[in-house]
N, C-alpha and C positions, 0 to 999 in steps of 0.2 A: 195856820200855816199846815200844820199836820192834815187838816181835812182837804187843803188845797193840794198838798203833795199826794194824798190818797186818789184823788179826783184825777190827777195826772197819769198815775199809775193804772187806773182803770180806763182811760183814754188809750194808754200805750198798749194794755192788754187788748182791748178790743180792736185796736189796729193791727195788732199781731194776728189775732184769730181770722180779722177779714184777709190779711194777706195769705194766711195759712189756707183759708177756704178758697181763695182764688186760685191758688197754685194747684191745689187737689182738683178743683173744678176742671181746670184748663188740662192737666194730666188726664182726668177722665174723659173729657170731650177729644181729646189726640188718642185716646186707646180704642174709644167706641168705633172709631174710623176703621179699625182692623176687623170690626166684627162683621157677619151677614147685613145686606142692607134690610133685611126684614127685620132684624133686631134693633138695627141703629134707629129705626122710626119709631120703637117702643120706649127707647131710652130717650126721653124728653130732657130739656133744659131743666125742668123742675125735679125730676127723678134724680138727675146727676147732682144736682145742687144739693139735693136732701141726702144723698150718698155721702158726699163730700162733707158734709155737717157731720153726718154719724162716724166718720173717719177722723175728725178732728184730733181727738186726743190718744189715739193710738190703741184705745181699748178692743175695739172691733177687731183688730188685727189679733190680739191676744185670743180673743173669744174664738174665731175662727179656727186658730191653732188647736185650741183645746178641743174642739169639735171633730177637727180632722184625726187626734190623736186618738179619741175615743173610738171614731170610725174605723181606723186602722186596727185597733185592738178587736173591736166586733167581728170586723171581716177575718182577722187571723184566727179567732175563737170558732168562729163558724167554719171554716176551712178545716180546722182540725178535726172537728167534730164528724164533718164529713168524710175525712180522709179515714178516721178511725171505723165509722161505719163500713167503708169501702173494704178496709183491711179484714174486718169481721166476715164480710162476705166473702172474701177471697179465701178465708181459712175453711168457711163453712162449704164451699164448693170442694175443694181440695179434700176435706174428710168424706165427704159425700162420694166423691169417685173414688178414694181408696176403699170405702165400704163397700161400693159396687163390685170392684175389680175382685176384692176377695171373696164376696160372695159367689161370683161367677166362677171363680176358680175352684171353689168347692162344691160347686152345685154339680149334680148330675148331668149328662148332656140332654138326656130327653126332658128334663126340667128346664133347660136353659131359657126356652122362647118364653115360658110363663113367667121366669124370673126376671127377664129383660123388659118384659110390659110394665111388670110391677116397679121395677127401677125406673122405667121411663115416666111413670106417674108420680113417683116421689121427686124425681128431679123436676118435673113442670111445677110441682107444688111449691118446692124450695125456690125455684126461679120467680114464681109469682110473689112469693112473700118478700125476697129480696127486692123485685119492683117496687112492691108496696111501700117497704120502709124508705127506699131512695126516694121516691116520690114525696113521702112525708117528711122527710129530712128537707128536700128542696122546697117545700111549702114553708117550712119553719124558717128556712133561711130568708126567703124572700119576704115573708111578713115581719121577720127582725129587722131585716133592711130597709124595709117601708117606716116602721116604726121609728128607726134611727133618723131616718129623712125627716119625717115629721117632728121628732124633737129638734133637729138641727134649724128647721125653718121656724119653729115657734121661738126657739132662744134668738136667733137672728131677729125676728119680728120685735121680741121684747126688748132688745138691743137698740131698736130704732133703726134698723137697717133698711133701707127703701128697697121695695119690691119682694120683699119676703112676707109670707105667711104660709099657714098650712093649706097645701093644694096637692092632688094627684094630676092635675092638668098636664099633660106632657108637654105644651107649649109654655105653660108657666113655669114649669120645672127647667125647660131649657134656657128659659130667660134668667132665672136663677141662677144657672150653671154658668152663664156668660156674665152675671155680676160678681160672681166669685172670682171669675177669671180676671175680671178688672181689678178686684182688689189683690190677687195674687201678682198681677204685673204692676199694680202700686207699690207693692212691697219689694219687689225685685228693683225698681227703679229709686228704691230708697226714699219712698216719700212719706212713709207713716212717723209717727212722732215717736220719739225715744229710741229705745232698743227692741221695741215690739218686733217679733219675726212671725212670719206665715209660711207655712210648709205644703201650700196646696199643691201637691205633686201628684196625688190621685184625682180619681173622676169622682163628680159630685152631681146628683146623688148616688151613694153607692149601688152598683149593679147587682143583678141576681148572681149567684155562683156561676163561674164559667168551667168548662170542662173540655179536655181535648178529645181528639177523636176516639180513643178507648174508654172513655167515660171516666177518666181521673180527673180529680178538681185541679184546677189551675190556683196556685198560692197567689193571694192578692198582693 
């Protein structure tokens, strides 16, 4: 009798899983219609079915939220690092201008042209240093964000999420972004299991640092 009851429970569980899979797949098929046609063609029935299977127990929603939180912390840290560098450069320029003004005020008039030439060379050297330090910081930001994207791709691939693997191909990255958008919309519709929540409010993959017209970094 116990064996019979256990078999019935297994059948019931299997039926519930099939129903859940069908609901997720149906929702995904509906959401895909909102994407550009070029991506609709790439998201086959098999891909969507595999994605629905990966989402059945809600674990993937939790994984993606964790990845997103790490991404936001990384972006905030990199933004603060560049902001500190920019502030250091601002202080350096101010100190140099003050130094030059004081030197000119104390300089004899006939020596002023020579002093100004020397100061111009010093200013150009400082600006070159600032430019190189900013370029180095920007390279560091891009490399760090690229590593974060690769980590995210690898984690989602290991979690069995269809369409995810480590790549830098722009078309594949865009496809992965669309897949994440599908997951986000599923979460918004309450399709995920349990209370798992997904907060994909930011862009994925993370972009390189953005700056305003004056060169100031824009916070993520």
